[in-house]
N, CA, C and O atoms as a GROMACS GRO file, in nm:
protein
  428
    1MET      N    1   0.085  -0.116   0.000
    1MET     CA    2   0.000   0.000   0.000
    1MET      C    3   0.090   0.124   0.000
    1MET      O    4   0.183   0.134   0.080
    2THR      N    5   0.062   0.214  -0.089
    2THR     CA    6   0.144   0.335  -0.098
    2THR      C    7   0.098   0.436   0.006
    2THR      O    8  -0.007   0.422   0.068
    3ARG      N    9   0.178   0.537   0.021
    3ARG     CA   10   0.146   0.642   0.118
    3ARG      C   11   0.017   0.714   0.080
    3ARG      O   12  -0.062   0.749   0.167
    4ILE      N   13  -0.003   0.736  -0.048
    4ILE     CA   14  -0.124   0.803  -0.096
    4ILE      C   15  -0.247   0.718  -0.062
    4ILE      O   16  -0.350   0.770  -0.019
    5ASP      N   17  -0.235   0.586  -0.082
    5ASP     CA   18  -0.346   0.496  -0.049
    5ASP      C   19  -0.376   0.500   0.101
    5ASP      O   20  -0.492   0.504   0.141
    6GLN      N   21  -0.272   0.501   0.182
    6GLN     CA   22  -0.290   0.505   0.326
    6GLN      C   23  -0.358   0.635   0.370
    6GLN      O   24  -0.447   0.633   0.455
    7GLU      N   25  -0.317   0.747   0.311
    7GLU     CA   26  -0.377   0.874   0.343
    7GLU      C   27  -0.524   0.879   0.301
    7GLU      O   28  -0.608   0.932   0.373
    8ALA      N   29  -0.554   0.822   0.185
    8ALA     CA   30  -0.692   0.819   0.136
    8ALA      C   31  -0.779   0.732   0.227
    8ALA      O   32  -0.893   0.767   0.258
    9GLU      N   33  -0.724   0.618   0.269
    9GLU     CA   34  -0.798   0.530   0.357
    9GLU      C   35  -0.823   0.595   0.493
    9GLU      O   36  -0.932   0.583   0.550
   10GLU      N   37  -0.724   0.663   0.544
   10GLU     CA   38  -0.739   0.733   0.672
   10GLU      C   39  -0.842   0.846   0.660
   10GLU      O   40  -0.920   0.868   0.753
   11ALA      N   41  -0.843   0.916   0.548
   11ALA     CA   42  -0.942   1.022   0.526
   11ALA      C   43  -1.083   0.963   0.523
   11ALA      O   44  -1.176   1.023   0.577
   12GLN      N   45  -1.100   0.846   0.461
   12GLN     CA   46  -1.230   0.780   0.458
   12GLN      C   47  -1.274   0.740   0.598
   12GLN      O   48  -1.391   0.758   0.634
   13ARG      N   49  -1.182   0.686   0.678
   13ARG     CA   50  -1.214   0.648   0.817
   13ARG      C   51  -1.255   0.769   0.898
   13ARG      O   52  -1.351   0.764   0.975
   14LYS      N   53  -1.182   0.879   0.880
   14LYS     CA   54  -1.211   1.001   0.955
   14LYS      C   55  -1.349   1.055   0.917
   14LYS      O   56  -1.425   1.099   1.004
   15LEU      N   57  -1.381   1.051   0.790
   15LEU     CA   58  -1.512   1.098   0.742
   15LEU      C   59  -1.624   1.011   0.800
   15LEU      O   60  -1.727   1.064   0.842
   16LYS      N   61  -1.604   0.881   0.803
   16LYS     CA   62  -1.705   0.791   0.859
   16LYS      C   63  -1.724   0.816   1.008
   16LYS      O   64  -1.836   0.812   1.058
   17ARG      N   65  -1.614   0.840   1.079
   17ARG     CA   66  -1.625   0.869   1.223
   17ARG      C   67  -1.702   0.998   1.246
   17ARG      O   68  -1.783   1.007   1.338
   18GLN      N   69  -1.677   1.099   1.163
   18GLN     CA   70  -1.746   1.227   1.177
   18GLN      C   71  -1.895   1.213   1.148
   18GLN      O   72  -1.977   1.283   1.207
   19ASN      N   73  -1.930   1.123   1.057
   19ASN     CA   74  -2.070   1.100   1.022
   19ASN      C   75  -2.139   1.004   1.119
   19ASN      O   76  -2.258   0.978   1.106
   20GLY      N   77  -2.065   0.954   1.216
   20GLY     CA   78  -2.121   0.863   1.315
   20GLY      C   79  -2.141   0.722   1.266
   20GLY      O   80  -2.213   0.644   1.328
   21GLU      N   81  -2.078   0.686   1.156
   21GLU     CA   82  -2.091   0.551   1.103
   21GLU      C   83  -1.996   0.459   1.177
   21GLU      O   84  -1.878   0.491   1.195
   22ASP      N   85  -2.048   0.345   1.220
   22ASP     CA   86  -1.967   0.246   1.288
   22ASP      C   87  -1.912   0.149   1.185
   22ASP      O   88  -1.989   0.085   1.113
   23PRO      N   89  -1.780   0.138   1.174
   23PRO     CA   90  -1.724   0.048   1.072
   23PRO      C   91  -1.740  -0.098   1.112
   23PRO      O   92  -1.651  -0.156   1.174
   24ALA      N   93  -1.854  -0.157   1.076
   24ALA     CA   94  -1.882  -0.296   1.110
   24ALA      C   95  -1.813  -0.390   1.011
   24ALA      O   96  -1.800  -0.360   0.892
   25LEU      N   97  -1.771  -0.504   1.062
   25LEU     CA   98  -1.710  -0.604   0.976
   25LEU      C   99  -1.819  -0.680   0.902
   25LEU      O  100  -1.928  -0.700   0.955
   26PRO      N  101  -1.791  -0.723   0.780
   26PRO     CA  102  -1.890  -0.803   0.708
   26PRO      C  103  -1.898  -0.943   0.769
   26PRO      O  104  -1.805  -0.986   0.836
   27PRO      N  105  -2.007  -1.014   0.747
   27PRO     CA  106  -2.016  -1.151   0.797
   27PRO      C  107  -1.915  -1.240   0.726
   27PRO      O  108  -1.866  -1.207   0.618
   28PHE      N  109  -1.884  -1.354   0.789
   28PHE     CA  110  -1.791  -1.448   0.727
   28PHE      C  111  -1.849  -1.500   0.596
   28PHE      O  112  -1.969  -1.529   0.588
   29CYS      N  113  -1.765  -1.512   0.495
   29CYS     CA  114  -1.810  -1.571   0.369
   29CYS      C  115  -1.829  -1.721   0.392
   29CYS      O  116  -1.776  -1.775   0.489
   30PRO      N  117  -1.902  -1.789   0.304
   30PRO     CA  118  -1.932  -1.932   0.326
   30PRO      C  119  -1.807  -2.018   0.350
   30PRO      O  120  -1.812  -2.114   0.427
   31LEU      N  121  -1.698  -1.984   0.286
   31LEU     CA  122  -1.575  -2.061   0.303
   31LEU      C  123  -1.524  -2.056   0.447
   31LEU      O  124  -1.465  -2.153   0.494
   32PHE      N  125  -1.546  -1.945   0.516
   32PHE     CA  126  -1.498  -1.927   0.652
   32PHE      C  127  -1.610  -1.932   0.756
   32PHE      O  128  -1.589  -1.893   0.871
   33ALA      N  129  -1.729  -1.978   0.718
   33ALA     CA  130  -1.842  -1.981   0.810
   33ALA      C  131  -1.815  -2.068   0.932
   33ALA      O  132  -1.866  -2.039   1.040
   34SER      N  133  -1.736  -2.173   0.916
   34SER     CA  134  -1.708  -2.262   1.030
   34SER      C  135  -1.610  -2.199   1.129
   34SER      O  136  -1.585  -2.257   1.235
   35LEU      N  137  -1.555  -2.085   1.097
   35LEU     CA  138  -1.464  -2.018   1.190
   35LEU      C  139  -1.534  -1.984   1.321
   35LEU      O  140  -1.471  -1.981   1.427
   36GLY      N  141  -1.664  -1.960   1.314
   36GLY     CA  142  -1.741  -1.935   1.435
   36GLY      C  143  -1.734  -2.051   1.532
   36GLY      O  144  -1.728  -2.031   1.654
   37ASN      N  145  -1.735  -2.172   1.478
   37ASN     CA  146  -1.725  -2.290   1.565
   37ASN      C  147  -1.588  -2.299   1.630
   37ASN      O  148  -1.576  -2.339   1.746
   38ILE      N  149  -1.485  -2.261   1.558
   38ILE     CA  150  -1.350  -2.265   1.613
   38ILE      C  151  -1.335  -2.160   1.723
   38ILE      O  152  -1.269  -2.184   1.824
   39LEU      N  153  -1.397  -2.043   1.703
   39LEU     CA  154  -1.385  -1.936   1.801
   39LEU      C  155  -1.449  -1.970   1.935
   39LEU      O  156  -1.418  -1.906   2.036
   40GLN      N  157  -1.538  -2.068   1.938
   40GLN     CA  158  -1.602  -2.103   2.064
   40GLN      C  159  -1.575  -2.247   2.107
   40GLN      O  160  -1.643  -2.300   2.195
   41CYS      N  161  -1.476  -2.312   2.044
   41CYS     CA  162  -1.445  -2.448   2.085
   41CYS      C  163  -1.365  -2.447   2.216
   41CYS      O  164  -1.294  -2.351   2.246
   42ASP      N  165  -1.379  -2.554   2.293
   42ASP     CA  166  -1.319  -2.562   2.426
   42ASP      C  167  -1.167  -2.549   2.423
   42ASP      O  168  -1.108  -2.490   2.513
   43VAL      N  169  -1.103  -2.605   2.321
   43VAL     CA  170  -0.957  -2.600   2.312
   43VAL      C  171  -0.909  -2.456   2.295
   43VAL      O  172  -0.817  -2.412   2.364
   44LEU      N  173  -0.971  -2.384   2.203
   44LEU     CA  174  -0.931  -2.244   2.181
   44LEU      C  175  -0.961  -2.160   2.304
   44LEU      O  176  -0.880  -2.075   2.343
   45LEU      N  177  -1.077  -2.181   2.366
   45LEU     CA  178  -1.111  -2.106   2.487
   45LEU      C  179  -1.009  -2.132   2.597
   45LEU      O  180  -0.972  -2.041   2.671
   46GLY      N  181  -0.962  -2.256   2.608
   46GLY     CA  182  -0.860  -2.289   2.706
   46GLY      C  183  -0.729  -2.219   2.678
   46GLY      O  184  -0.663  -2.169   2.769
   47MET      N  185  -0.691  -2.213   2.550
   47MET     CA  186  -0.567  -2.144   2.514
   47MET      C  187  -0.578  -1.994   2.538
   47MET      O  188  -0.484  -1.933   2.588
   48LEU      N  189  -0.692  -1.935   2.504
   48LEU     CA  190  -0.712  -1.792   2.529
   48LEU      C  191  -0.702  -1.763   2.679
   48LEU      O  192  -0.636  -1.668   2.720
   49GLY      N  193  -0.767  -1.846   2.758
   49GLY     CA  194  -0.763  -1.829   2.903
   49GLY      C  195  -0.623  -1.845   2.959
   49GLY      O  196  -0.583  -1.772   3.050
   50ALA      N  197  -0.548  -1.940   2.905
   50ALA     CA  198  -0.411  -1.963   2.953
   50ALA      C  199  -0.323  -1.842   2.926
   50ALA      O  200  -0.249  -1.798   3.014
   51VAL      N  201  -0.331  -1.787   2.807
   51VAL     CA  202  -0.247  -1.670   2.774
   51VAL      C  203  -0.287  -1.551   2.860
   51VAL      O  204  -0.201  -1.478   2.909
   52LEU      N  205  -0.417  -1.531   2.879
   52LEU     CA  206  -0.461  -1.420   2.964
   52LEU      C  207  -0.416  -1.440   3.108
   52LEU      O  208  -0.378  -1.343   3.174
   53GLN      N  209  -0.420  -1.564   3.156
   53GLN     CA  210  -0.375  -1.594   3.292
   53GLN      C  211  -0.225  -1.568   3.305
   53GLN      O  212  -0.179  -1.511   3.404
   54TRP      N  213  -0.149  -1.612   3.205
   54TRP     CA  214  -0.003  -1.590   3.208
   54TRP      C  215   0.029  -1.442   3.208
   54TRP      O  216   0.122  -1.398   3.276
   55ALA      N  217  -0.048  -1.365   3.133
   55ALA     CA  218  -0.023  -1.220   3.124
   55ALA      C  219  -0.048  -1.151   3.258
   55ALA      O  220   0.008  -1.045   3.284
   56MET      N  221  -0.131  -1.211   3.342
   56MET     CA  222  -0.163  -1.150   3.471
   56MET      C  223  -0.064  -1.192   3.581
   56MET      O  224  -0.060  -1.129   3.686
   57GLU      N  225   0.014  -1.296   3.557
   57GLU     CA  226   0.107  -1.344   3.659
   57GLU      C  227   0.224  -1.247   3.675
   57GLU      O  228   0.272  -1.191   3.577
   58PRO      N  229   0.268  -1.228   3.799
   58PRO     CA  230   0.379  -1.136   3.822
   58PRO      C  231   0.510  -1.180   3.756
   58PRO      O  232   0.586  -1.096   3.709
   59SER      N  233   0.535  -1.311   3.751
   59SER     CA  234   0.660  -1.358   3.690
   59SER      C  235   0.660  -1.333   3.540
   59SER      O  236   0.761  -1.293   3.484
   60GLY      N  237   0.546  -1.356   3.477
   60GLY     CA  238   0.527  -1.321   3.336
   60GLY      C  239   0.624  -1.383   3.238
   60GLY      O  240   0.656  -1.320   3.138
   61GLY      N  241   0.671  -1.503   3.263
   61GLY     CA  242   0.770  -1.563   3.174
   61GLY      C  243   0.715  -1.649   3.064
   61GLY      O  244   0.791  -1.693   2.978
   62HIS      N  245   0.583  -1.676   3.062
   62HIS     CA  246   0.528  -1.773   2.967
   62HIS      C  247   0.458  -1.711   2.847
   62HIS      O  248   0.409  -1.785   2.762
   63TRP      N  249   0.452  -1.581   2.837
   63TRP     CA  250   0.377  -1.520   2.729
   63TRP      C  251   0.459  -1.408   2.666
   63TRP      O  252   0.558  -1.361   2.723
   64SER      N  253   0.416  -1.368   2.547
   64SER     CA  254   0.482  -1.256   2.479
   64SER      C  255   0.375  -1.153   2.442
   64SER      O  256   0.255  -1.182   2.445
   65GLU      N  257   0.419  -1.036   2.410
   65GLU     CA  258   0.328  -0.928   2.368
   65GLU      C  259   0.250  -0.970   2.244
   65GLU      O  260   0.132  -0.939   2.231
   66SER      N  261   0.316  -1.038   2.153
   66SER     CA  262   0.252  -1.084   2.030
   66SER      C  263   0.140  -1.184   2.061
   66SER      O  264   0.033  -1.178   2.001
   67MET      N  265   0.165  -1.276   2.154
   67MET     CA  266   0.062  -1.372   2.193
   67MET      C  267  -0.060  -1.300   2.250
   67MET      O  268  -0.173  -1.332   2.216
   68LEU      N  269  -0.036  -1.203   2.337
   68LEU     CA  270  -0.145  -1.129   2.399
   68LEU      C  271  -0.225  -1.052   2.294
   68LEU      O  272  -0.348  -1.049   2.300
   69GLN      N  273  -0.156  -0.989   2.198
   69GLN     CA  274  -0.226  -0.915   2.093
   69GLN      C  275  -0.314  -1.008   2.010
   69GLN      O  276  -0.426  -0.972   1.973
   70ARG      N  277  -0.263  -1.126   1.980
   70ARG     CA  278  -0.341  -1.222   1.900
   70ARG      C  279  -0.462  -1.273   1.977
   70ARG      O  280  -0.571  -1.288   1.920
   71VAL      N  281  -0.444  -1.299   2.105
   71VAL     CA  282  -0.556  -1.343   2.188
   71VAL      C  283  -0.664  -1.235   2.194
   71VAL      O  284  -0.782  -1.264   2.180
   72LEU      N  285  -0.622  -1.112   2.215
   72LEU     CA  286  -0.719  -1.002   2.222
   72LEU      C  287  -0.790  -0.983   2.088
   72LEU      O  288  -0.909  -0.951   2.084
   73HIS      N  289  -0.718  -1.003   1.979
   73HIS     CA  290  -0.778  -0.994   1.846
   73HIS      C  291  -0.884  -1.103   1.827
   73HIS      O  292  -0.993  -1.075   1.778
   74LEU      N  293  -0.853  -1.226   1.866
   74LEU     CA  294  -0.948  -1.336   1.853
   74LEU      C  295  -1.071  -1.313   1.942
   74LEU      O  296  -1.183  -1.343   1.901
   75ILE      N  297  -1.049  -1.260   2.061
   75ILE     CA  298  -1.162  -1.230   2.150
   75ILE      C  299  -1.250  -1.122   2.086
   75ILE      O  300  -1.372  -1.132   2.090
   76GLY      N  301  -1.187  -1.021   2.028
   76GLY     CA  302  -1.263  -0.916   1.959
   76GLY      C  303  -1.342  -0.971   1.842
   76GLY      O  304  -1.458  -0.933   1.823
   77MET      N  305  -1.282  -1.060   1.764
   77MET     CA  306  -1.353  -1.122   1.652
   77MET      C  307  -1.474  -1.201   1.701
   77MET      O  308  -1.582  -1.193   1.643
   78ALA      N  309  -1.454  -1.276   1.809
   78ALA     CA  310  -1.563  -1.358   1.862
   78ALA      C  311  -1.677  -1.271   1.915
   78ALA      O  312  -1.794  -1.301   1.894
   79LEU      N  313  -1.642  -1.163   1.983
   79LEU     CA  314  -1.745  -1.074   2.036
   79LEU      C  315  -1.824  -1.007   1.924
   79LEU      O  316  -1.945  -0.991   1.933
   80LEU      N  317  -1.754  -0.966   1.817
   80LEU     CA  318  -1.824  -0.907   1.703
   80LEU      C  319  -1.914  -1.008   1.633
   80LEU      O  320  -2.025  -0.974   1.592
   81GLU      N  321  -1.866  -1.131   1.620
   81GLU     CA  322  -1.947  -1.236   1.558
   81GLU      C  323  -2.073  -1.262   1.641
   81GLU      O  324  -2.182  -1.278   1.587
   82GLU      N  325  -2.056  -1.268   1.773
   82GLU     CA  326  -2.170  -1.290   1.860
   82GLU      C  327  -2.270  -1.174   1.849
   82GLU      O  328  -2.391  -1.196   1.842
   83GLN      N  329  -2.220  -1.052   1.848
   83GLN     CA  330  -2.307  -0.935   1.836
   83GLN      C  331  -2.384  -0.938   1.704
   83GLN      O  332  -2.504  -0.913   1.702
   84GLN      N  333  -2.315  -0.969   1.594
   84GLN     CA  334  -2.382  -0.974   1.464
   84GLN      C  335  -2.490  -1.082   1.461
   84GLN      O  336  -2.598  -1.060   1.407
   85GLN      N  337  -2.460  -1.197   1.520
   85GLN     CA  338  -2.559  -1.304   1.520
   85GLN      C  339  -2.680  -1.267   1.607
   85GLN      O  340  -2.794  -1.297   1.571
   86LEU      N  341  -2.656  -1.203   1.720
   86LEU     CA  342  -2.767  -1.163   1.807
   86LEU      C  343  -2.854  -1.056   1.741
   86LEU      O  344  -2.975  -1.055   1.760
   87GLU      N  345  -2.792  -0.967   1.664
   87GLU     CA  346  -2.868  -0.863   1.595
   87GLU      C  347  -2.951  -0.919   1.480
   87GLU      O  348  -3.056  -0.864   1.447
   88ASN      N  349  -2.904  -1.028   1.419
   88ASN     CA  350  -2.972  -1.084   1.301
   88ASN      C  351  -3.061  -1.203   1.333
   88ASN      O  352  -3.117  -1.264   1.242
   89ILE      N  353  -3.076  -1.235   1.459
   89ILE     CA  354  -3.154  -1.353   1.495
   89ILE      C  355  -3.303  -1.321   1.494
   89ILE      O  356  -3.345  -1.212   1.531
   90GLY      N  357  -3.382  -1.418   1.450
   90GLY     CA  358  -3.526  -1.402   1.449
   90GLY      C  359  -3.587  -1.453   1.579
   90GLY      O  360  -3.516  -1.503   1.666
   91ASP      N  361  -3.719  -1.438   1.592
   91ASP     CA  362  -3.787  -1.482   1.715
   91ASP      C  363  -3.779  -1.633   1.735
   91ASP      O  364  -3.765  -1.680   1.848
   92ASP      N  365  -3.788  -1.709   1.627
   92ASP     CA  366  -3.790  -1.855   1.637
   92ASP      C  367  -3.651  -1.918   1.626
   92ASP      O  368  -3.636  -2.038   1.645
   93ASP      N  369  -3.552  -1.839   1.595
   93ASP     CA  370  -3.418  -1.892   1.577
   93ASP      C  371  -3.351  -1.918   1.711
   93ASP      O  372  -3.378  -1.850   1.810
   94GLU      N  373  -3.265  -2.017   1.712
   94GLU     CA  374  -3.190  -2.053   1.832
   94GLU      C  375  -3.052  -1.987   1.826
   94GLU      O  376  -2.991  -1.980   1.720
   95VAL      N  377  -3.005  -1.939   1.940
   95VAL     CA  378  -2.872  -1.879   1.947
   95VAL      C  379  -2.770  -1.990   1.934
   95VAL      O  380  -2.770  -2.084   2.014
   96THR      N  381  -2.683  -1.980   1.835
   96THR     CA  382  -2.583  -2.086   1.813
   96THR      C  383  -2.443  -2.041   1.851
   96THR      O  384  -2.351  -2.124   1.857
   97PHE      N  385  -2.424  -1.914   1.875
   97PHE     CA  386  -2.290  -1.863   1.906
   97PHE      C  387  -2.296  -1.799   2.045
   97PHE      O  388  -2.352  -1.691   2.061
   98ASN      N  389  -2.238  -1.866   2.143
   98ASN     CA  390  -2.242  -1.820   2.282
   98ASN      C  391  -2.103  -1.798   2.337
   98ASN      O  392  -2.069  -1.854   2.442
   99PHE      N  393  -2.021  -1.720   2.270
   99PHE     CA  394  -1.884  -1.699   2.315
   99PHE      C  395  -1.879  -1.640   2.455
   99PHE      O  396  -1.803  -1.688   2.540
  100THR      N  397  -1.958  -1.538   2.480
  100THR     CA  398  -1.955  -1.470   2.610
  100THR      C  399  -1.989  -1.567   2.722
  100THR      O  400  -1.923  -1.567   2.826
  101LEU      N  401  -2.091  -1.649   2.702
  101LEU     CA  402  -2.130  -1.747   2.804
  101LEU      C  403  -2.020  -1.850   2.826
  101LEU      O  404  -1.986  -1.882   2.939
  102LYS      N  405  -1.965  -1.901   2.716
  102LYS     CA  406  -1.863  -2.006   2.728
  102LYS      C  407  -1.734  -1.954   2.790
  102LYS      O  408  -1.676  -2.022   2.875
  103ILE      N  409  -1.689  -1.836   2.750
  103ILE     CA  410  -1.562  -1.785   2.801
  103ILE      C  411  -1.575  -1.746   2.947
  103ILE      O  412  -1.478  -1.756   3.023
  104SER      N  413  -1.693  -1.701   2.989
  104SER     CA  414  -1.710  -1.660   3.128
  104SER      C  415  -1.726  -1.779   3.222
  104SER      O  416  -1.703  -1.767   3.342
  105HIS      N  417  -1.767  -1.894   3.167
  105HIS     CA  418  -1.782  -2.014   3.249
  105HIS      C  419  -1.668  -2.113   3.228
  105HIS      O  420  -1.678  -2.229   3.269
  106GLY      N  421  -1.562  -2.069   3.164
  106GLY     CA  422  -1.446  -2.156   3.145
  106GLY      C  423  -1.470  -2.271   3.048
  106GLY      O  424  -1.422  -2.382   3.070
  107GLY      N  425  -1.545  -2.243   2.941
  107GLY     CA  426  -1.567  -2.346   2.841
  107GLY      C  427  -1.700  -2.402   2.857
  107GLY      O  428  -1.739  -2.491   2.782
   0.00000   0.00000   0.00000
């Protein structure tokens, strides 16, 4: 990406913020639809919890800044996916993505 492209993209973001538009992510395409299942599987939730626990320990020898950034990114993706599904759910539909419930109860 060139500098001009970066400046143009930043100008678009600034304009959207001024207009009060929330930059929402698009839903997963069919090829990546199963990613939602991975984001709430017990193994991934355990790994996310482990890295967050390591980051809170005073010794702090088991984690890196990069690991923490990736964990926070995955948590953000999962929360956005859950929000999008809750906003698009109908009255008769069943909630299939419960990241918040699973992560708060340890899987």
